[in-house]
C-alpha positions as CSV (number, residue, x, y, z in Angstrom):
1,M,0.0,0.0,0.0
2,N,2.8,2.4,0.9
3,Y,4.5,1.7,-2.4
4,H,1.2,2.4,-4.3
5,D,0.5,5.6,-2.3
6,T,4.0,7.1,-2.4
7,E,5.9,5.8,-5.4
8,W,4.0,4.0,-8.1
9,G,3.0,6.3,-10.9
10,R,4.9,9.3,-9.5
11,P,7.0,10.9,-12.3
12,V,10.7,10.1,-11.9
13,V,13.3,11.9,-14.0
14,D,16.6,11.1,-12.2
15,D,18.8,8.8,-14.2
16,L,20.0,6.8,-11.3
17,Q,16.4,6.1,-10.1
18,L,15.3,5.3,-13.7
19,F,18.3,2.9,-14.1
20,E,17.5,1.2,-10.7
21,K,13.9,0.7,-11.8
22,I,14.8,-0.8,-15.1
23,C,17.1,-3.2,-13.4
24,L,14.5,-4.2,-10.7
25,E,11.8,-4.6,-13.3
26,G,14.1,-6.9,-15.2
27,F,14.6,-8.9,-12.0
28,Q,10.8,-9.0,-11.4
29,S,10.1,-10.5,-14.8
30,G,8.2,-13.7,-14.1
31,L,7.8,-12.9,-10.4
32,S,5.5,-10.9,-8.1
33,W,6.5,-7.2,-7.6
34,I,6.1,-7.7,-3.8
35,T,9.1,-10.1,-4.0
36,I,11.2,-7.3,-5.4
37,L,10.0,-4.8,-2.9
38,R,10.9,-7.1,0.0
39,K,14.4,-7.5,-1.5
40,R,14.9,-4.0,-2.8
41,E,17.2,-2.8,0.1
42,K,19.5,-5.8,-0.4
43,F,19.5,-5.2,-4.1
44,R,20.6,-1.6,-3.4
45,E,23.3,-2.7,-1.1
46,L,24.7,-5.4,-3.3
47,F,24.5,-3.3,-6.5
48,C,26.0,-0.3,-4.9
49,N,22.8,1.8,-5.1
50,F,22.7,1.0,-8.8
51,N,25.6,3.4,-9.4
52,P,26.4,2.5,-13.1
53,D,30.0,3.6,-12.7
54,V,30.5,0.9,-10.1
55,V,28.1,-1.8,-11.4
56,A,29.7,-1.6,-14.9
57,Q,33.0,-2.7,-13.4
58,F,31.6,-5.9,-11.7
59,S,33.6,-9.0,-12.7
60,I,32.7,-12.6,-12.8
61,R,33.8,-12.8,-9.1
62,E,31.0,-10.4,-8.2
63,V,28.6,-12.2,-10.4
64,D,29.4,-15.5,-8.7
65,A,28.9,-13.9,-5.3
66,L,25.6,-12.3,-6.2
67,V,24.3,-15.7,-7.5
68,L,24.9,-17.1,-4.1
69,D,23.2,-14.3,-2.1
70,P,19.7,-15.3,-1.0
71,G,18.8,-11.6,-0.3
72,I,18.2,-11.0,-4.0
73,I,16.9,-12.8,-7.1
74,R,19.8,-15.2,-7.9
75,H,19.3,-15.4,-11.7
76,R,22.7,-15.2,-13.4
77,G,21.2,-13.9,-16.6
78,K,19.5,-11.0,-14.9
79,I,22.6,-10.1,-12.8
80,V,24.8,-10.1,-15.9
81,A,22.1,-8.1,-17.8
82,T,22.3,-5.5,-15.0
83,I,26.0,-5.1,-15.4
84,H,25.7,-5.0,-19.2
85,N,23.0,-2.3,-18.9
86,A,25.1,-0.2,-16.6
87,Q,27.8,-0.3,-19.4
88,R,25.2,0.8,-22.0
89,L,24.1,3.6,-19.7
90,L,27.7,4.8,-19.4
91,E,28.0,4.7,-23.2
92,M,25.0,7.0,-23.4
93,K,26.4,9.4,-20.8
94,A,29.7,9.5,-22.8
95,T,27.7,10.9,-25.8
96,G,25.9,13.4,-23.7
97,E,22.6,11.5,-23.6
98,T,20.5,10.9,-20.5
99,L,18.4,8.0,-19.8
100,R,15.7,10.4,-18.8
101,D,15.6,12.0,-22.2
102,V,15.5,8.7,-24.0
103,V,12.7,7.1,-21.9
104,W,10.5,10.2,-21.4
105,Q,10.1,10.8,-25.1
106,Y,7.8,7.7,-25.0
107,A,5.7,9.0,-22.1
108,D,2.0,9.8,-22.4
109,P,1.8,13.6,-22.2
110,P,-0.2,14.9,-19.3
111,G,-3.9,15.4,-20.0
112,D,-4.2,12.4,-22.4
113,P,-7.5,10.6,-22.1
114,E,-7.8,8.9,-18.8
115,R,-6.5,5.3,-18.7
116,P,-7.0,2.6,-17.9
117,H,-10.5,2.2,-19.2
118,M,-12.9,0.3,-17.0
119,G,-11.8,-3.3,-16.9
120,E,-8.8,-2.7,-19.1
121,V,-5.5,-4.3,-18.0
122,L,-2.7,-3.9,-20.5
123,A,0.4,-5.9,-20.6
124,Q,2.1,-3.6,-23.1
125,T,1.4,-0.6,-25.3
126,P,2.7,0.8,-28.6
127,Q,4.8,3.2,-26.5
128,S,6.3,0.4,-24.4
129,L,7.1,-1.6,-27.5
130,A,8.8,1.4,-29.1
131,L,10.8,2.1,-25.9
132,S,11.8,-1.6,-25.7
133,K,13.0,-1.5,-29.3
134,E,14.9,1.7,-28.7
135,L,16.8,0.3,-25.7
136,K,17.4,-3.1,-27.4
137,K,18.8,-1.2,-30.4
138,R,21.2,0.4,-27.9
139,G,22.2,-3.1,-26.7
140,W,20.1,-3.1,-23.4
141,K,18.9,-6.5,-22.1
142,F,15.7,-7.6,-20.2
143,V,13.9,-4.6,-21.5
144,G,11.0,-6.3,-23.3
145,P,7.8,-4.4,-24.0
146,T,5.9,-5.9,-21.0
147,T,8.8,-5.1,-18.7
148,M,9.0,-1.6,-20.1
149,Y,5.3,-1.0,-19.6
150,A,5.6,-1.9,-16.0
151,F,8.6,0.5,-15.8
152,M,6.5,3.2,-17.5
153,Q,3.7,2.7,-15.1
154,S,5.9,2.8,-12.0
155,M,8.0,5.8,-13.1
156,G,5.0,7.9,-14.0
157,L,5.5,7.9,-17.8
158,V,1.9,6.9,-17.9
159,N,-0.8,7.3,-15.3
160,D,-2.5,4.0,-14.9
161,H,-4.0,4.6,-11.5
162,A,-7.7,3.7,-11.8
163,T,-9.9,6.6,-12.5
164,T,-11.4,6.2,-9.1
165,C,-8.0,5.9,-7.3
166,Y,-7.4,8.6,-4.6
167,V,-3.8,9.3,-5.9
168,R,-4.6,9.5,-9.6
169,A,-5.1,13.3,-9.7
170,E,-2.0,14.0,-7.6
171,C,0.1,11.9,-9.9
172,E,-1.4,13.7,-12.9
173,R,-0.6,17.1,-11.3
174,Q,3.0,15.9,-10.7
175,R,3.3,14.6,-14.3
176,A,2.2,18.1,-15.6
177,T,5.4,19.5,-14.1
178,V,7.7,17.3,-16.1
179,H,9.4,18.7,-19.2
180,F,8.7,16.2,-21.9
181,P,11.7,15.9,-24.4
182,P,10.9,16.1,-28.1
183,T,10.4,12.9,-29.9
184,T,13.5,12.6,-32.0
185,R,13.7,8.9,-32.8
186,G,10.5,8.5,-34.7
187,G,9.6,5.4,-32.6
188,A,7.3,6.9,-30.1
189,V,3.6,6.7,-30.7
190,R,1.6,9.6,-29.5
């Protein structure tokens, strides 16, 4: 409940927080989000607060240690993908790009028709598919369209609080304060 009330759907524009969430959404794939929430602090500890400068340098020794730690999801592929994605983020930074500018160009602008519609539960959208393709083109892993839609929902790129939810309007007001970057890649669907 606390996660729903204070985090889910609130707009996030900080690159480190966005990177952490992409990583955690990748770990969540196939599992319940509550499992990740219960392990989030241990993830942060073991992945050095998802600092890409540090994570990008993890070696096979760190991978082997992480696979043995019961405090996180011990999936070697997801651990290696997190290190790999940290390296991709550093490549973006080296060219002057921010993760924020890349992901937010796929966001629903504030004031779009209210979603979700009654009874509608989406697994992915054209925007999440486009974001997934963009990140995969850049070499990112564990960023499929369903994972990216969960990421977009949690980071406030879309407002999927039910129309009757008591935090929906507040999230929408917060989203209205975000500067939306121009769509430059032609992949976003608006």
